[in-house]
N, C-alpha and C positions, 0 to 999 in steps of 0.2 A: 638453251644452247646445247648442242651435241657435245659429248665428252671429247671427241677428237678436236672440235673447235676450241674448247676450253684449253686443251693441251697446247694447241698452236698459240693461243693468246698468251700463255705463260712462258713462251720462249722469248722473254724480254731481252732487249738489247742491253748488254752489259757495258759496252764501250761506245755505242753508236758508231759513227765513222770517225776515223782519226782526224777528219777535217774539222770536227767540232771542238777539237782540243788545240789550244794555243801552245806552240812548242818553241817558238823563238821570239825574243823581245828586244826592243831597243829603247833605252832610257834617255830622255831629254830633260833639260831643266831650264827654267827661267828664274828670275829673282823671287817670284811668288809661288811657283808650282813646279812639280815634277810631272812629266808626261811619259807614260809607258805605252809603247806601241807593240801589240802582239799580233802574230799571224799564225795560221795553221801550217801543217806540213806541206800542203799542196799550194800554198800562197793564193788561196781563193778568198779568204776571209781575213779582214784586218779590223782590230778593235783598239779602243783608246781608253786608258785609265788615267785619272788625274789625282794627284796628291797635293793638298794645300801645304805651303811652307811658311805661312804667316803666324802660326800658333807655336809658342815656345815649348809647350808641354802637351800638346794634343796633335793628333793626326786625323785629318778629314779626307775621306776617300770618296771619289765620285767616278762612277762607271758610265761610259757612254754606251747605251744599248744598241746603237747603230752598228751594223756590220758593213764596213767599207770595202771597196776595191782598193788595189794598191795605189792607183792614181788618185782616188778620192782621199785616201789617207794622207798622202804626201801633200796634197793640196791643202788639207786641214793644217798640217804642220807649217806650211808656208804662211798661212794666214795668222797662225799663232806667233810666228817669228816677227811678222810685220807689226802685229799689235803690241809687241813687247820690245820693239827696237830701241825705245828711249831708255830702257833699263838693262840693255845688253843683249836683247833678243833671245832666241832659242838656241841652246848649246847641246851638242851630243855628249852624253856621259859615258855610256858603256853598252855593249851588247850583253844580253843575259839570256838564261834558259829557264827562268821561273823564279817566283818569289818564295823564299823559305818562310818568311813571316816578319812580324814587327814586334819590337820589345822596347820597354822603357824602364830605366832604373830610377834615378832621382831627378833627372832633367828632361832632355828631349827624347823623342821617339827615334828609333833606328830601324832601318829596313835591311834585311838580310836577303841577298840574291845569289843565284848561281851564275857565275861568269864563264865557267867551262865545265863540260860534261864529258863522260867517257862511256862508251857502249860496253855493257857487261854480257849481254846475251839477248835472246828472244824467247818468248813463250807464245806459241801459236801465232807468230807474225807480229807480236807486240814487243817493241824494244824496251829493254830494261837498262837504265843508265845509272852510273855512279857519279858522285860529285867530285869533279877534278879541281875546282877552284871556286871560292866564294868570296863575297865582299860585304862589308858593313857600311851603310851609307846613312849619314845623319840627315833626318828629314827637314827640320827647320833651317831657314837660311841663317848664315852666320850673323847677320845684322839683328836678328831677333833673339838670339841665344842668351840665356841668363848666365850668371856667374856659376850656377850649380853645374852647368855643362862642363866647366873646366876644373871642377873641384877634384880633390884627391880621391874621394870615395867613388865618384862617377868614373874616373879613369880606371880605378881598380876593378870595378864591376865590369867594365868593358873588356879589360884584359882577361878577366876571369871567363867571360863568355867566349873569348877567342881561343881559350885552351880546349874547347870542344872542337876537335878536328873533324870537320864535316867531310874532308876528303878521304877519310878512312872509314870504310864499312857502312856508309850511308848510301842508300840506293832508292830509285823511284822509277815510275813509268807514267807516261801521259795517258795511255789508253788501256792499261791493264791494272786491275786493283791488286797490286802486289802485296798489300797488307793483309789480304785474305787468301785462304787456300784455294786451290783449283776447284775442289769440290763445291765450295761455297760460291765461287764466282759463276759456276755453271748451274747453280741451284737457286740462288736468291737474287732478287733485284736490289741493288744497293745504290741509294742516291749519293750524289757527290758530296753533299754537305754531311751526310751521316757517316761516310767512311772515314772522315777525319776523327771520329770518336772512337775508332778502333784502338785497342790497347797497344797496337804495334806502330802507330803513327806518332813519331817523336816530336813533330812540330805542331801538334794539336793546339797547344797553348799559344804558340807564336802566330798561328793563323786565325785565332779567334777574332781579332780586330777586323781583318779584311772580310772574313766570312760573314760577319754581322752587318757589313755595309754593302756587299754586292750580291747579286742574284745567283751567281755561278762561281765555281771554284776554278775556273779556267786559268786564273792568273797565278795560282799557287801550285806547288807540287807537294805530295804527301811523302815525307821521308820515313823510310823504314831503316832501322839500325840492326845490324847483325852480320849476316854473311850471305853472299850470293856467288855461286860458281856454276858455270855451264861448260860442258865439254862434249865433243863429238866422238862417239865410239863406234866400233864396228863389231858385229857378230855374224858369222856365217855369210860374210860379204854383204851384209845389210847394215846401212847406216842408221843410227839413232842418236838422240841427244839426251844426256843426263844432266839434270839441273838440281842442285842442292841449295835450298834457301833456309836460312835461320833468321827468325824474327825475334828480337829481344823486346820484352814488354817494357813500356814506360812506367808502369805502376811499380812502386817500391823499388825503383831502379837505383843502382849505385855500385859501390866497390865492395870488395870481399869482406872485410871485417866490419865495415860500417853498415852493411845491409845483409842481415842474416835472418833466416826463418820467415815468419809471416807477420803481417800487420793486422789491425783490427778489422779490416775489410776483406780479409781472406786473400790478399795479394802476397805473393812470396817473392823473395829475392832471387835474382838470376833466373827469372822465368823466361824460357826460350822455347819457341815452337820451331821444329825442324820439319821441312817438307821436301820429299824426294820425288821429283817429277821425271818421267821417262816418256818420250814420244818419238814416233818414227818419222823419218824424213819423207815428206810427201813427194811422190814422183808422178810426173805427167798429169798433175792436177787431181790425182786420186785422193779420196778422203784419207785422213790420218787417224791413227789410234793414239790415245794418251792415257797415262795412268799416273796416279800419285799416291803417296802414303805419308801420314803425318805422325810424328811422335813429339813428346814434350819432356823437358827437364825443368827442375825447379828446386829451390831449397826446401829442406824438411819443414813442413808447415806447422811448426810449433813456435812458441815465444822463447827463442834462445839467441845468444849473442856471444861474441868474443871481443874482448877489449884489445885494441891495438897496442902492442908492446915492442919497444925497441930493444928490450933485453931478452925477450923470450920469442924464439922463432915459431913456437906453437903455443899461442895464448890459451888460457883456460876457456873451456866451453861452459857457459853459464845458462842453465835451463831454468826458466822462471815458471813457477806454478801459479800463474795469474789468470789462467783460463780453465777452471776446473771442469767445465762442460765441453771443452774443445770447440767452442763456438766458431772461432776464427778458422780452425782446421776444417770444420764442416762447410763453412762458406767457400773455402778454397775448392773443395771437391764438388760442391754444387756448381761453381763457376765452370769447372772442367766439364761437368756433365752437360751444361747448357751449350758449351762450345763444341764438344765432340760427340756427345751422346754416351750411352753406356755400352759395354762395361768400361770402368776405369781400372786399369791394371797398373799396380805400383811395383816397380822393381827397385828395391832398396839394397844398395851395395855396401853399406857401412859395416864396420867390423862387429863381430859377434863376441870376441874375447880380447881383453887387453890386460896387461900387467896392472895398470891403473885405469879405472873406468873413465873414458873420455867419450868416444863415439857410442859406446854401449849404453850410456845414459840416454842418449837421443833415440837409440834403437828401441829400447824398452818403452819409452814414453810414446814414440810414434806408433808402436804396436797397440798400446793402450788406447790411443786416440782412434785408430782404425776400428778396434773392437767396439768402442763406445758408439761411434757413428753408425756402424753396421747394425747395432741393435735396433735402430729406428728405421731401417730400410728393409724392403722386401728382399728375398733371396736373389731375385734377378738383378736388382739394382745395387747389391752390395759391392763395396770396394774389394778388389782382388789383389792382395799384396803378395809379393814374392820376395822373401828376404834371403840374400845370398852374399856371403862375405867374399868379394872379389879379391881383396888384398891377401887374405889368407891362402886362397887357392892358387893365386898367381905365384906364390913363393914355393909351392910344392913342385918338386922335380917331376917331369913327365905329365903335368896337368896341361891340357889344351883348353885354356880359358875361353878362347873364341868359339870352340866347338860347344862348350857348355852353354855359353850365352846364346849361341845359335839355337839350341834346343828350347831355351826359355823364349826366344823370339818367335819360334815356330808356334809355341803354345799361345802367345799373345796374338799373333796374326791370325790364328785359327778362330779367335774370338772376335777380332775387330774387322778383319778383311782389309781389302785395299779398294781404292777408287779406280774405276776404269770406265771409259766411254769411247764412242766412235764419233769423231768430228767430221761433219759434212763439209764440203768445200766452202759453203757460204758462212761457215762458222770460223774460218781461218782468216788471218789478216785483219783488214779493216772491218769486215763483217762479222767478227767473232761475237757470238751472242751467248746469253745465259740460257742454255738449254737445260731445263729442269729434269734431271733423271727420274725424280719421283713421279713425274706426270707425263713421261714419254708414252707414246702410243704403243700398245702391245700389238700382237699380230691380229687381233680382232678389232682394232681401231678404237678401243676403249681406253680411258685414262687409267693407268695402272698405278696402284699404290700399295701393292702387296709385297711381302718379304720374299727374298729369294727362296725358292723351294728347296727341299732337302734333296740329298743325292738320290734317294729312292724315288722321289716324286719326279725328278727332272728327266731321268732316263727314258721312261715311257713316252713322255711328251715329245722329246727330241726324236725318238724313233718314229713317231707318227708324222712329225714334220718332215723328216728325211724322206718319207715315202709319199709325201703329198704332191700330187701332180696337178693341183688346181691352178687356176689362172693367177692366183696370188702368190705362187711359189717364188717367182722371180723377185717380187717385192719383199717377201719375207727374208730372202737370202741377203737382201741389202741392209737388213737391220742387224744390230749388234746387241750382245748382252751388255747391260749397264750394271755395274757393281758400285756400291757405296761403302765407304768405311764408316763403321758405327762403333764408337769408342776410341780409346787411345791408350798407348803405353806411356806411363810417366816414370822416368828414371831419375834417381838421385843418389848421390853419395854425400859427403860433407860439403864440399865446395861445388859439386855438380860440374866439375871440369874434367878431371883426368880419368878416373874410373868410369864416370858417366859417358864420356866420349867413346871409350872402348865398347861399352855396352850398346851405345847407339849405332856404332858401326856394325856390330853383329846383327842388330835388328834391321838395319838398312840393307845388309847383304842378303838376308833371307827374303826381305820384301823385294829386293832387286830381281831375284830369280823369279818370283811370281809375276812381277811386272813385265819382264821380258817374255815370259810364257803367255801372258794375257795379250801382249802385242803380236803374238805369233812369231817371235824372233827366235825362240828356243823351244825344244821339245820337252825339256825337263823344267820343273819349277825350282830346282836346286842349283846352286853355284858353289863349286868346291873352293876351298880356301886357296888352293894352288892355281886356280883359274886366273888368267891375266885380267879378266874383268874384276875379280876380287881385289887384285893388286891396284887397279885403277881406282876403284871405289875407296879403298883404304887410304890412298893418297889424298883424295878429296876430303874425306872425313878427318884425316889428320890435320889438314890445312884449316878446316872449319874449327876443330878443337883448339888449335893454336890461336886463331882469331878470337874466339869467344873467351879463351883464358886470358888473353891480353886485355880484353875489355873489362873483365870482372876481377881477375886476379893479379894483373900486372906483369905476367910473364907468359911465355908459350906453355902449352900443356906438357905434362910429363907423359911421354909416349914410349915408355919402356917396353910395353907389350908389342907395339907396332915395330919398334926397332928390333926386338928379338925375332919377330916374325920374318923380317927381311934379312935376318942373319947379320945384322950390324955388329961390329967389333964391340965386345962387352965393355972394354975400357973406355971406348969413345962414348958409349951410351951412358956410363956412370958419370963421366966428366960433364956431359951435356945435362944430365939430370941435376947434378950438383950446382952447375951454373944457373940453371933455371930456378932452383930453390933459393939461391941468394938473390937473384933478380926479383923474385916474387916477394921475398922478405923486405928488400929495400923499398920496393914500390908500396907495399902495405904500410910500412912504418913511416915513410917520409913523403910520399906523393899522394896517397889516397885521400887525405883530408881535403886538399885543394881540388882534386878531381871530383869528389863528392859535392863540394860547393858549386862547381861549375855545372854539374848535372842538375842540381836543384834549381839553379837559376834558369838554365835552358828549358827545363820542363815546366817552369812556373810554380814549383813547389815552394820556392821562396821568392817573394816579391818585395823588393826594397821599399821602405817608406821613410820619408824625411825625418819623422819624429820617432822612429824605432831604431833599435840596435842594428848595427851592420851584421851581415852574414858571418863574417870572420870573428865576430865577438861572441857568437853563440856556440854552444857545445854540440855534440853529436845529435843529429835528428833522430837517430835510432832510439836513444834514451827518451826523447820527447814523445815519440810514438808509443813506446811501451808504457810510459807514465799516463798518457792520455787514455789508453785502453784500460789501464788499471782503475782509473777514476770512474770509468763508465760501466765496467763489466764485473768487477769483483765485489761480492757482497760485503757489507760492513763487518759481518762477523767472521769473515774468512781471513785468516792470517796469511799474508803474502810470504811465500817462501821461494827458495831457489836451490838448485843443485849445481855445484861447481865441480868441474872435472879436475883430475890430477891430484887433488888434495882430498883424501878420504875423510879426514876429520871435518871437512866443511860441507859434506853432503848431508843435508838436513832432511828430516822426515817431513812429509806433507802434513798439513793441518787436517784436523778431523773433518772440517767442513769440505775440504777438497776431496777427501776420501769418500765422504757420503755422496758428493756430487757425482762421482764416477760410478756409483752403484745404481743410480737412477737411469731410466731409459729416455733417450731423446725422442721428441715427438716425430712421427713419421712425416717427412716433408713431401711436398708435391713432387711427383715423379719428374725428374729432370729430362727435358727434351733436348736432343742434340740438333745439329744443323739439318740432319736428315733422319726421319723416323722410319723410313722404309727403303727397301732395296729391290726395285722392280726387276723383272727378268723378261727379256724379249728373246725367246729361244728360236734359233734357226739352225738349219742343218749345217750351215757354214761354220758355226761357232760351237758345235756340239762338244768337241773335245775340251775346249776352254771352259765351257759352262759346267761340264761334268766334274772337272778337276778343281775349279776355283769358285764356283757358285754355290756349292753345297755348304750348308751351315756347319759351324764348328762342332766337334764332338762334345757331348755333355761330359760333366766332370766324372760321372761313373765310368764312362767309356775310356777316359784317360787314366783311370785309376787314381784320381786326385781327390775324390769325394771324401774318403775316410780321413785322409791327411788334413785336408782343408777344414774339416768340421771337428775332428776329434783330437788330432795331435798338434793343434796349433799352439805355439809357445806362449801365446798371450791369453790363454784360457784363464778365467777368473776364479776357478775352483768351485763354482756354483752351477756347473752344468751349462754355462752360457759360452758359446764359442763363436768365433768369427771365421771368415773364409780366408785364413792366413796360411801361406805355405812357406815353411822354413826349409828351403832347398839346401842340402849339404851333400853334394854329389861326389863322395870320396871314391866312387868306383872308377873314376878316370885317373886317379893318381896311383902311380906305382910305389909311392912312398907311404902308403897306408894312411893312417890318421895323424901322422906326425906333422908338425908345422914348426918352422924355425923360430917363429916369434911367440910360441906358446909353451916354452920349456919351463915355465914357472910352476906348473903342476896344479893339481886340484885344490890344494889348501889355500893358495893365493886367491883363486877364483871365489871360493866360499867366503874367505875373509872379506873380499870386496862386497859380496852380497850382504854381509852382516850390517853394513852401513848404508846400503841402498834401500830406499823404500820398497815395500812389497810390490807396488805397481810397476817398478822398473826392473825386476829380476829378469835376467836373460837366461833362458834355458838352452841346453845343448841341442844342436841340430842332429837328429838321429833318423831323419827320413831322407831317402835317396831316390834318384831316378835311374832305373835300370837301363843300360845302354841298348839292349835289344828289344825293349818293349816300352810302351807308353805308360806303364803302370808305375806307381810310386808305392813303396812298402818299407817297413822297418828293416833295417839292415843290422843283423846281429853282430857283424864284424865291426860296425861303426862304434859299438858300445862295449866291445869285448875288454878294452883296457880300463874301463871306468868301474869303480866299486859299485856293487849292486845297490847298496843303500843310497848312493848318490843318484843313480838312475831312477830309483823310486821317487826321490825328492824332486828330481828334474821333471818327471812326467806327471806327478800327482800332487806336488807341493808338500811332501812329507819331509820337512826340514830336519826333524830330530834324527831320522834314519841316516841322513847325510853326515851330520856332525858326530855321530857315534862311530863312524868308520875310522 
């Protein structure tokens, strides 16, 4: 088969036609059965699903494989009514828009259905809906229900399930795989049964029963939990749509203090994927261009926790040394590599200095984990951490935090790129297909699977094509450059809510400029912070941050930086922040336990058993997970230790076994493959400018001036000549207040005294590398260390402790 034919064959139908998806349902009942009638959007196909009601603790599902017309379907219902007339006949129950799933506690099965939906937006003609109203229906008939169905525990479980408000932040689509990124939807063929296994489908457990009994998933909807917002904007009198989607992982899901860090499978708390999609409004049936960029947030992937306290608004941070080889951390980053490809860029925003060590404990251990993992990876596949204390710099007068974060975002985007492709008319609306960018035909008609050429390589090729007067010139001009995102930026602070959301906005703004430029809507790839488009984007990210913070933290996000950017009255900002702090404290102390229980039941992580303890009789599942991992992973001769923040006397040294474990090298794992391993280019004269500016590969580290810092001045060097690719950014050049910081007035002696009780592996060294504003190079800044004793600087950079203490 010719390469071009293979390419066409791989343009598989992602959604088929919307006529193959049932979108509206009517539920009927008899004494012995439920009958659900479903039809497609065009009212051309009608299907019947039967649910048996005679079993008190089971549900039997039967699907009629016949596709009826409307007349045939209602004739079938009439015959069912006549056959059951003696027991009351067929009765209408409700209209609904999809089955959420089935669940059982101690007695009967229940069915969850959507009874009202709301339109949230469209992606390439495919409608995305939110749940406006839902209903729980008991499957067995009342005549066969046992006494358990009316028991106190059964009612309590049912009330607990109802506390999961499906009308808030749950969304779905009948014809678009909303749980996947746009790049994956256009690149991979995804079967309907398998996409329920996605980490972002929250009713995976609830739909298992029906998915195991029917051939298709047309009766159920895949619910994604997070955030969805779409707006129509204009630039240069051209309309386009901006869509922001956040997908919250169902793995290790829960509330702020009850879900922290990582579990034994490498799943982290508050794991959220954010996708920013921009596409132009198609006019006169012309093809449309579309672009997307994906970023990620998630808790620091270490075994750490905080115990909920009603007396302490900031509970102690407890770091457990139960994973000396950072196996769970490694699994987490392997999973990121499989999902997004390499490189994995880690933007760590937690504090570098504190009067009493809290966040700094996690910062040091996280750096050690990255260093340890990178030892087993090739240079190309190494994790690329960027450590920058957002809290410290945001308190400095004259510091433009968003501008600094924009520079970091530029660095990350140069490495990962964005996704961009040209949609032909048959790929919009009902005919939207999975066009595989990695196998699209190039201008020679061959299947292309090569990487985007460098800037030097692309210019001559484009020049040749621009001057090509062959018969294929017209056809070539109709083709577009396809770009793929390879790798991802992962951002975290402590909660991954407030500081993280500011950083994600800065990243989204830089990506927004590149997306608009790729779509041909702007001449420049940059969007100034004072641009109205930046204000529009900031409002959307602020709303997203509030939504995600309410889900995980119990209050809206702290948006001090956004408020200051808009010029909001300082007193109003302070009162707002104070109120949200109290609201978060109350939610964490009094509401989160029940909320966590409800999530565990909804996701199937706890399944009630008649002869087992009830959910509310158990303790926190976080302690259960940590204990289970300890039993499986910690060697017998390894002494379990922990580090607790705020109390210096309780920070214990690590065991010798753990210390020895960190000196060994991890075995090199098989190279993680992302969703797309190549970024083909189809160069045309029509897209020469876009290709030249966006398709060139990112500069290498030496060109950016990062190589020496990443390899030699990393703060997590082990003193034996083994370094990782860690960058400790401390950009004091933007601050008019020099190196002073309001919250660091305690001086050097306090810092050193804290280090005396912290294990060697968690020492945090001063940030002395900067990014010059007028160049892309990073170098040591003598002004940044002018106020620090010389001996302490030597200790800071070379590990000479004695010199520091002698000052």
